[in-house]
C-alpha positions as CSV (number, residue, x, y, z in Angstrom):
1,M,5.3,34.5,25.4
2,L,4.8,34.8,21.6
3,A,8.5,34.7,21.0
4,T,8.8,31.6,23.1
5,N,6.0,29.9,21.1
6,D,7.7,30.8,17.8
7,R,11.0,29.3,19.0
8,E,9.2,26.1,20.1
9,A,7.5,25.8,16.7
10,S,10.5,26.5,14.6
11,P,12.1,23.0,14.7
12,V,8.9,21.6,13.2
13,L,8.4,24.4,10.6
14,R,11.9,23.8,9.3
15,F,10.6,20.7,7.6
16,H,8.0,20.8,4.8
17,P,4.8,19.0,5.8
18,A,5.2,16.7,2.8
19,T,8.4,15.4,4.4
20,F,6.5,14.1,7.4
21,L,3.9,12.7,5.1
22,F,6.4,10.8,2.9
23,A,8.3,9.5,6.0
24,A,5.1,8.1,7.5
25,R,4.1,6.6,4.2
26,A,7.6,5.0,3.8
27,L,7.2,3.4,7.3
28,R,3.7,2.1,6.4
29,D,5.0,0.8,3.1
30,M,7.7,-1.1,5.0
31,G,5.0,-2.9,7.0
32,D,2.8,-3.6,4.0
33,G,5.9,-4.9,2.1
34,F,6.6,-7.8,4.5
35,V,3.1,-8.4,5.8
36,A,1.7,-9.0,2.3
37,V,4.2,-11.8,1.8
38,L,4.0,-13.2,5.4
39,L,0.2,-13.2,5.6
40,P,-0.5,-16.4,3.5
41,I,2.4,-18.2,5.2
42,Y,1.1,-17.2,8.7
43,L,-2.5,-18.3,7.9
44,L,-1.3,-21.6,6.4
45,A,0.8,-22.2,9.5
46,L,-2.3,-21.7,11.6
47,G,-3.9,-24.6,9.8
48,F,-6.1,-22.7,7.3
49,T,-6.7,-23.8,3.8
50,P,-5.7,-21.8,0.7
51,L,-9.4,-21.0,0.1
52,E,-9.7,-19.5,3.6
53,V,-6.5,-17.5,3.0
54,G,-8.1,-16.1,-0.1
55,V,-11.3,-15.2,1.8
56,I,-9.3,-13.2,4.4
57,A,-7.4,-11.4,1.6
58,T,-10.7,-10.6,-0.1
59,A,-12.2,-9.4,3.2
60,S,-9.3,-7.0,3.8
61,L,-9.6,-5.5,0.3
62,L,-13.4,-5.1,0.7
63,G,-13.0,-3.5,4.1
64,S,-10.4,-1.1,2.8
65,A,-12.7,-0.1,0.0
66,L,-15.6,0.6,2.4
67,L,-13.3,2.5,4.7
68,T,-12.1,4.6,1.8
69,I,-15.7,5.5,0.9
70,C,-16.3,6.5,4.5
71,V,-13.2,8.6,4.6
72,G,-14.4,10.3,1.4
73,F,-17.4,11.6,3.2
74,L,-15.6,12.4,6.5
75,G,-12.7,14.1,4.8
76,V,-15.0,17.0,3.8
77,R,-15.9,17.7,7.4
78,R,-12.9,16.6,9.4
79,D,-9.3,17.6,9.5
80,H,-7.2,15.2,7.4
81,R,-4.5,15.1,10.1
82,Q,-7.0,13.7,12.6
83,L,-8.2,11.1,10.2
84,L,-4.6,10.0,9.5
85,L,-3.9,9.7,13.2
86,A,-7.0,7.5,13.5
87,G,-5.8,5.4,10.6
88,A,-2.4,5.0,12.4
89,S,-4.2,3.9,15.6
90,L,-6.1,1.3,13.5
91,M,-2.8,0.0,12.1
92,I,-1.4,-0.5,15.6
93,A,-4.5,-2.4,16.7
94,T,-4.5,-4.5,13.5
95,G,-0.9,-5.6,14.0
96,V,-1.4,-6.5,17.6
97,A,-4.6,-8.3,16.9
98,F,-3.1,-10.5,14.1
99,A,-0.2,-11.4,16.5
100,V,-2.5,-12.7,19.3
101,V,-5.7,-13.9,17.6
102,H,-5.8,-17.4,16.2
103,D,-9.6,-17.9,15.6
104,Y,-10.5,-17.8,11.9
105,A,-13.8,-15.8,12.4
106,L,-12.0,-13.2,14.5
107,L,-9.2,-12.9,12.0
108,L,-11.7,-12.4,9.2
109,V,-13.3,-9.5,11.2
110,I,-9.9,-8.0,11.9
111,A,-8.9,-8.2,8.2
112,F,-12.1,-6.6,7.2
113,A,-12.0,-3.7,9.7
114,G,-8.2,-3.3,9.9
115,T,-5.4,-2.0,7.7
116,I,-3.8,-5.3,6.6
117,N,-2.9,-4.8,3.0
118,P,-2.6,-8.0,0.9
119,S,-1.7,-6.0,-2.2
120,A,1.7,-4.9,-3.4
121,G,0.4,-1.3,-3.7
122,S,-1.1,1.2,-1.3
123,V,-4.8,0.5,-1.3
124,S,-5.6,1.2,2.3
125,V,-7.6,4.0,3.9
126,F,-4.5,6.2,4.2
127,V,-4.2,6.7,0.4
128,P,-7.0,9.2,-0.2
129,L,-6.1,11.2,2.9
130,E,-2.4,11.3,1.9
131,H,-3.3,12.4,-1.6
132,A,-5.5,15.1,-0.2
133,V,-2.8,16.4,2.1
134,L,-0.2,16.2,-0.7
135,T,-2.4,18.1,-3.1
136,R,-2.8,20.8,-0.4
137,E,0.9,21.0,0.5
138,V,2.8,20.8,-2.9
139,T,2.4,22.3,-6.3
140,E,0.6,20.6,-9.2
141,R,3.9,20.0,-11.1
142,E,5.5,18.2,-8.2
143,R,2.7,15.6,-7.6
144,T,3.6,13.0,-10.2
145,T,7.4,13.3,-9.7
146,L,7.0,12.9,-5.9
147,Q,5.2,9.6,-6.1
148,P,8.4,7.4,-6.4
149,R,9.6,8.3,-2.9
150,G,9.8,5.5,-0.5
151,R,9.4,2.7,-3.0
152,I,13.0,1.6,-2.9
153,R,12.8,1.4,0.9
154,R,9.6,-0.7,0.6
155,S,11.3,-3.1,-1.8
156,Q,14.2,-3.5,0.7
157,W,11.8,-4.4,3.4
158,R,10.2,-7.2,1.3
159,T,13.5,-9.1,1.9
160,R,12.7,-8.9,5.6
161,C,10.0,-11.5,5.2
162,S,12.7,-14.1,5.7
163,L,13.3,-12.7,9.3
164,P,11.1,-15.3,11.0
165,D,13.4,-18.1,9.8
166,L,16.4,-16.0,11.1
167,L,14.9,-15.8,14.5
168,A,15.1,-19.5,15.1
169,P,18.5,-19.4,16.8
170,V,17.1,-17.1,19.5
171,G,14.2,-19.5,20.4
172,F,11.5,-18.5,17.9
173,D,9.9,-21.0,15.6
174,R,8.5,-19.8,12.3
175,L,5.0,-19.0,13.7
176,G,6.5,-17.1,16.6
177,G,8.8,-15.2,14.3
178,I,5.9,-14.1,12.1
179,R,4.0,-12.9,15.2
180,V,7.0,-10.8,16.0
181,M,6.8,-9.3,12.5
182,F,3.1,-8.4,13.1
183,I,4.2,-6.6,16.3
184,L,6.8,-4.8,14.2
185,Y,4.0,-3.8,11.9
186,A,2.1,-2.3,14.8
187,L,5.3,-0.4,15.9
188,L,5.6,1.0,12.4
189,G,2.0,2.3,12.7
190,L,3.0,4.0,16.0
191,L,6.0,5.7,14.4
192,G,3.8,6.7,11.4
193,G,1.3,8.3,13.8
194,L,4.0,10.3,15.5
195,L,5.0,11.7,12.0
196,Y,1.4,12.4,11.0
197,A,1.1,14.4,14.3
198,R,3.7,16.8,12.9
199,I,1.6,17.7,9.9
200,P,0.1,21.1,10.7
201,R,-3.7,21.5,11.2
202,R,-5.5,23.2,8.3
203,P,-8.9,24.9,8.4
204,V,-11.7,22.5,7.6
205,P,-13.5,23.7,4.4
206,D,-17.1,24.6,4.6
207,A,-19.1,21.4,4.0
208,T,-22.0,23.4,2.4
209,A,-19.7,24.9,-0.2
210,T,-20.3,24.0,-3.9
211,A,-18.4,21.0,-5.1
212,A,-15.0,21.8,-6.7
213,L,-15.3,19.4,-9.6
214,G,-17.6,21.7,-11.7
215,P,-17.4,20.8,-15.4
216,S,-14.8,18.1,-14.7
217,R,-17.3,16.0,-12.8
218,H,-18.1,13.6,-15.7
219,I,-14.5,13.1,-16.5
220,V,-13.7,12.3,-12.9
221,F,-16.6,9.8,-12.8
222,K,-15.4,8.1,-16.0
223,L,-11.8,7.8,-14.6
224,A,-13.2,6.5,-11.3
225,A,-15.1,3.8,-13.2
226,L,-12.0,2.9,-15.2
227,F,-9.8,2.7,-12.1
228,S,-12.5,0.6,-10.4
229,L,-12.5,-1.9,-13.3
230,D,-8.7,-2.0,-13.1
231,A,-8.7,-2.5,-9.4
232,F,-11.2,-5.3,-9.7
233,A,-8.9,-7.1,-12.2
234,G,-5.8,-6.4,-10.1
235,G,-7.5,-7.9,-7.1
236,F,-7.0,-11.4,-8.6
237,V,-3.2,-10.9,-8.5
238,V,-2.6,-9.1,-5.2
239,Q,0.7,-9.8,-3.6
240,S,-0.6,-12.1,-0.9
241,L,-2.4,-14.3,-3.3
242,L,0.6,-14.3,-5.7
243,A,2.8,-15.3,-2.8
244,L,0.4,-18.1,-1.9
245,W,0.4,-19.3,-5.5
246,L,4.2,-19.3,-5.6
247,F,4.4,-21.2,-2.3
248,E,1.9,-23.8,-3.4
249,R,3.0,-24.3,-7.1
250,F,6.7,-23.8,-7.0
251,G,7.5,-24.5,-3.3
252,L,9.3,-21.2,-2.7
253,S,10.8,-20.7,0.8
254,L,10.4,-17.4,2.7
255,A,13.9,-16.4,1.7
256,E,13.3,-17.1,-1.9
257,A,10.0,-15.3,-1.9
258,G,11.8,-12.3,-0.2
259,V,14.4,-12.2,-3.0
260,F,11.7,-12.4,-5.7
261,F,9.6,-9.6,-4.2
262,F,12.7,-7.5,-3.5
263,W,13.7,-7.4,-7.1
264,S,10.0,-7.0,-8.0
265,G,9.9,-3.9,-5.9
266,V,13.2,-2.5,-7.2
267,L,12.0,-2.8,-10.8
268,L,8.8,-1.1,-9.9
269,A,10.5,1.7,-8.0
270,F,12.7,2.5,-10.9
271,S,9.8,2.4,-13.3
272,F,8.0,5.3,-11.5
273,P,10.3,8.0,-12.8
274,V,9.9,6.5,-16.3
275,A,6.1,6.8,-15.9
276,A,6.5,10.5,-14.9
277,W,8.9,11.2,-17.8
278,L,6.6,9.4,-20.3
279,S,3.4,11.1,-19.1
280,R,4.9,14.5,-19.6
281,R,5.6,13.7,-23.3
282,I,2.5,11.7,-24.4
283,G,0.0,12.6,-21.7
284,L,-1.2,10.8,-18.6
285,I,-4.1,8.9,-20.2
286,N,-2.0,7.7,-23.2
287,T,0.7,6.5,-20.8
288,M,-1.9,4.4,-19.0
289,V,-3.7,3.0,-22.0
290,F,-0.9,2.1,-24.4
291,T,1.0,0.0,-21.9
292,H,-2.0,-2.0,-20.7
293,I,-2.4,-4.5,-23.5
294,P,1.2,-6.0,-23.3
295,S,1.0,-6.1,-19.5
296,S,-2.3,-8.1,-19.7
297,V,-0.8,-10.5,-22.2
298,A,2.3,-11.0,-20.0
299,L,0.1,-11.8,-17.0
300,M,-1.8,-14.5,-19.0
301,L,1.5,-16.1,-20.1
302,A,2.8,-16.0,-16.5
303,A,-0.2,-18.1,-15.4
304,V,0.6,-20.9,-17.8
305,A,4.4,-20.8,-17.5
306,P,5.5,-24.3,-16.5
307,T,8.6,-23.4,-14.5
308,L,9.6,-20.7,-12.1
309,P,12.4,-19.2,-14.3
310,S,9.9,-18.9,-17.2
311,H,7.2,-17.5,-14.9
312,W,9.3,-14.6,-13.4
313,P,9.9,-12.5,-16.6
314,F,6.2,-12.6,-17.5
315,C,5.0,-11.9,-14.0
316,L,7.4,-9.0,-13.3
317,S,6.7,-7.3,-16.6
318,G,2.9,-7.9,-16.5
319,R,2.3,-6.8,-12.9
320,H,4.6,-3.8,-12.9
321,C,3.8,-2.4,-16.3
322,R,0.2,-2.5,-15.2
323,R,0.8,-0.9,-11.8
324,W,3.1,1.9,-12.6
325,T,1.1,3.1,-15.6
326,Y,-2.3,3.1,-13.8
327,R,-1.3,4.1,-10.3
328,R,1.6,6.5,-10.9
329,A,0.8,8.1,-14.2
330,R,-2.8,8.8,-13.4
331,P,-3.7,12.4,-12.4
332,M,-4.3,13.0,-8.7
């Protein structure tokens, strides 16, 4: 019987647990990539105003922050694998709910309680859990260099935001095509959950044990305050709101927006290895700090650029220099 169980487990054990984690994250990033662009178009097509679209995006960010805090408390007492499976179930429910619900108040509740991510980066409840599992499963040296995985694939799926227009020949209008994309988002959550289920269970640490931060506690709190300030500022230029602004100011189509965010994602993906290389030479903190001033200046210039061609260089350099230095060079 023992030999039989070993043979049954061997196909799973041939893969490193981090492989399943990155595969699930890549699938989730695919969904986040096209939903962040389609969300404002979908809400505008339902008849909501840009202000109401902004409120829903804000609610989703606020809900993600509160869920992340809750996960921080639960993660000490629960198996991370179970929490990831719960998050995948919530992603499935969110995609289906957005596809079938049209009432603004209900959409606001779903955005707050669900996993819709209006940002271009991973800010959902999955992130702290994945970081905890990754820290447990890989060595310290590998953590920064492993971060770029899946980003090229995410950037490719940003081009799929034009799929609703391509579904017109088969009988779907734009609104129906976007609903199909939300169903696809739910299916990606299902596939991600199947991959999370392959991550092995680990013993839950003793919740009464002494905190592991020790003398690093004050440094961690200072970094958390710094990242919170950065996240607050970044919340004004999340991808959904940027897409809404591009649609309203420059009249971009879905296809043009897909191309823009595709190249945006490609540049971002290739910048991650640069961040890892630079952080090994000048340090993680210096990498974050000394690139932030030019990125902030570029974002201010992007806001006043009169034409789309003049806006793109400032927007791309400002947003991505800010993101890869803070989110990929920072210590985990």
